[in-house]
C-alpha positions as CSV (number, residue, x, y, z in Angstrom):
1,M,0.0,0.0,0.0
2,L,3.0,2.2,0.2
3,A,3.0,2.4,-3.6
4,F,-0.6,3.5,-3.6
5,R,0.2,6.3,-1.1
6,R,3.1,7.4,-3.3
7,I,0.7,7.5,-6.3
8,L,-1.7,9.6,-4.2
9,A,1.1,12.0,-3.3
10,F,2.3,12.3,-6.9
11,S,-1.3,12.9,-8.1
12,S,-1.7,15.5,-5.4
13,R,1.3,17.3,-6.8
14,I,-0.1,17.1,-10.3
15,H,-3.4,18.6,-9.0
16,T,-1.4,21.5,-7.5
17,Y,0.3,22.2,-10.8
18,L,-3.0,22.1,-12.6
19,L,-4.4,24.7,-10.2
20,A,-1.3,26.9,-10.8
21,L,-1.8,26.6,-14.6
22,Y,-5.5,27.4,-14.1
23,F,-4.5,30.5,-12.1
24,F,-2.2,31.6,-14.9
25,F,-5.0,31.4,-17.4
26,A,-7.3,33.2,-15.0
27,L,-4.8,36.1,-14.8
28,L,-4.6,36.1,-18.6
29,F,-8.4,36.3,-18.8
30,V,-8.5,39.2,-16.3
31,L,-5.9,41.0,-18.4
32,F,-7.9,40.4,-21.5
33,L,-10.8,42.2,-20.0
34,Y,-8.7,45.4,-19.7
35,F,-6.5,45.3,-22.8
36,P,-7.7,44.8,-26.4
37,V,-6.6,41.4,-27.8
38,S,-7.7,39.2,-30.6
39,E,-10.9,37.3,-30.2
40,V,-9.2,34.1,-31.2
41,L,-6.8,34.4,-28.2
42,V,-9.7,35.1,-25.8
43,S,-11.6,32.0,-27.1
44,F,-8.4,29.9,-26.8
45,V,-7.9,31.0,-23.1
46,T,-11.6,30.4,-22.4
47,M,-11.4,26.9,-23.9
48,A,-8.2,26.2,-22.0
49,Q,-9.9,27.3,-18.7
50,M,-12.8,25.0,-19.4
51,I,-10.6,22.0,-20.1
52,L,-8.4,22.7,-17.1
53,G,-11.4,23.3,-14.9
54,W,-12.9,19.9,-15.8
55,T,-9.5,18.2,-15.4
56,I,-9.0,19.8,-12.0
57,F,-12.4,18.7,-10.9
58,L,-12.1,15.2,-12.1
59,E,-8.5,14.8,-10.7
60,G,-9.8,16.1,-7.4
61,L,-12.7,13.7,-7.4
62,W,-10.3,10.8,-8.1
63,L,-8.0,12.0,-5.3
64,V,-10.9,12.2,-2.8
65,L,-12.2,8.8,-3.7
66,A,-8.7,7.2,-3.7
67,S,-8.0,8.7,-0.3
68,V,-11.2,7.3,1.1
69,Y,-10.5,4.0,-0.5
70,Q,-7.0,4.0,1.0
71,I,-8.4,4.8,4.5
72,F,-10.9,1.9,4.4
73,Y,-8.6,-0.6,2.7
74,T,-5.4,-0.1,4.8
75,H,-7.0,1.2,8.0
76,V,-4.4,3.9,8.0
77,V,-5.8,7.4,8.2
78,C,-3.8,9.7,6.0
79,L,-5.9,12.8,5.8
80,E,-3.4,15.2,4.3
81,P,-4.1,14.4,0.6
82,L,-7.8,14.5,1.3
83,I,-7.8,17.8,3.1
84,M,-5.4,19.4,0.6
85,T,-7.6,18.2,-2.3
86,V,-10.7,19.7,-0.8
87,V,-8.8,23.0,-0.2
88,R,-7.5,23.1,-3.8
89,L,-11.0,22.4,-5.1
90,A,-12.4,25.2,-3.0
91,I,-9.7,27.6,-4.3
92,Y,-10.6,26.5,-7.9
93,F,-14.3,27.2,-7.3
94,V,-13.6,30.6,-5.7
95,I,-11.4,31.6,-8.6
96,S,-14.1,30.5,-11.1
97,I,-16.8,32.4,-9.2
98,I,-14.7,35.6,-9.0
99,L,-13.9,35.4,-12.7
100,D,-17.6,34.9,-13.6
101,I,-18.6,37.9,-11.4
102,L,-15.8,40.1,-12.9
103,N,-16.8,39.1,-16.4
104,T,-20.5,39.8,-15.8
105,F,-19.6,43.1,-14.3
106,I,-17.3,44.2,-17.1
107,L,-19.6,43.0,-19.9
108,S,-23.1,44.0,-18.6
109,G,-22.5,46.5,-15.8
110,F,-23.8,46.6,-12.3
111,S,-27.5,46.4,-11.4
112,Y,-29.1,45.6,-8.1
113,G,-32.4,44.5,-9.5
114,G,-34.4,47.6,-8.7
115,A,-36.7,49.2,-11.3
116,F,-36.5,52.9,-12.0
């Protein structure tokens, strides 16, 4: 089972690197809202964010399920990969929500729902 824990640790590192790459594309997306760029580049970054987002989510799901499996199979509680995966998924969702709010605000403005 030591090999399985090593696979979990390596997959956890890959998950961290994917999150860093997603953060890079998120910064590019924010910069594209302020500076004029080609529409092809914006669509490429958007598609890359979507693919990375699904990859981060599925990798995180695999890590959570593998950590739970490892806990029940070996009866050794190793919560570090599980907790760090949940934290990374929360960071991913927060970044996604902030980008969506920022994109909505830039493209359609601010409204509070009141009628004038």
